[in-house]
Structures are given as structure tokens and as C-alpha cells.
C-alpha positions in Angstrom: 0.0 0.0 0.0 1.3 3.4 -1.0 1.8 5.7 2.0 1.5 9.4 1.0 0.6 12.6 2.6 -3.1 13.5 2.3 -3.9 16.3 -0.2 -6.9 18.7 -0.3 -7.5 20.6 -3.5 -10.2 22.8 -4.9 -10.9 23.6 -8.6 -12.9 26.8 -8.9 -13.9 26.3 -12.5 -15.4 22.9 -12.0 -16.5 23.6 -8.4 -14.9 20.3 -7.1 -13.2 19.9 -3.8 -11.1 16.7 -3.5 -9.5 15.1 -0.5 -6.9 12.5 -1.6 -6.1 10.2 1.2 -3.9 7.8 -0.7 -2.5 7.6 -4.3 -3.8 4.1 -4.8 -6.0 3.6 -7.8 -9.8 3.7 -7.3 -11.6 0.5 -8.2 -15.1 1.2 -6.6 -17.1 4.3 -5.7 -20.1 5.3 -3.6 -22.2 8.2 -4.8 -24.6 10.2 -2.5 -25.8 13.5 -3.8 -22.8 15.6 -4.7 -20.3 13.4 -2.8 -18.3 10.6 -4.3 -16.1 8.3 -2.2 -13.5 6.3 -4.0 -12.1 3.0 -2.7 -8.9 1.1 -3.6 -8.7 -2.6 -4.2 -8.4 -3.3 -0.4 -11.7 -1.4 0.3 -9.9 1.6 1.9 -11.1 5.1 1.1 -8.6 6.7 -1.4 -10.4 9.9 -2.3 -13.5 11.9 -1.5 -14.8 14.4 -4.1 -17.4 17.1 -3.3 -19.1 18.3 -6.5 -20.9 21.7 -6.9 -18.8 22.9 -3.9 -19.6 26.6 -3.6 -16.4 28.6 -3.7 -17.9 31.6 -1.7 -18.7 29.2 1.1 -15.3 27.6 0.7 -13.5 30.9 0.8 -15.3 31.8 4.1 -13.7 28.8 5.7 -10.4 29.0 3.8 -8.3 30.3 6.7 -9.5 27.6 9.0 -8.9 24.9 6.3 -5.4 26.2 5.7 -4.6 26.2 9.4 -6.0 22.7 9.8 -4.0 21.4 6.8 -0.8 23.0 8.2 -1.2 21.5 11.7 -2.1 18.1 10.3 0.7 18.0 7.7 -1.8 17.8 4.8 -0.9 19.3 1.4 -3.4 21.9 0.4 -3.9 23.8 -2.9 -6.5 25.9 -4.7 -6.5 26.0 -8.5 
């Protein structure tokens, strides 16, 4: 199993926020509303995507998210 640092990213154009927990390839997904959870071949969560994620709401919490990411040693980027 690949051990990598979790990564949070947000794409303003497509309004998708992704939380990548592991770089393992997704082989299965659960979809509920605008949330998609991807699983690797071992059944572990590898990524969570939030579609139609409103950037204005995201921006309001951006400082808190950045602080959390820094304290938790999580890579964070906004495209």
C-alpha cells in the first residue's frame, strides 16, 4: 500500500473539492448527492470528491482549512 501525505484541492472552474487520502487507484465508488467516495482494491477510502462545492462558502472557511492542513501536515492547494 502506498503511504503518502493526504492532499486537499479545490478547482474553482469545475467547483470540485477533493480530498486525496492515498494515491492508490480507485476500483469502486459510492455516490450520495454531490459526494463521491472512491475505494482502492483493499476497500480503503482513497479519495473523497465534493461536486458543486460553492467557492464563496469555501472561501469563508479557507483560513480555517489552511490552518488545519498545516497543523495536520496535509498538502493543500487551490487551482
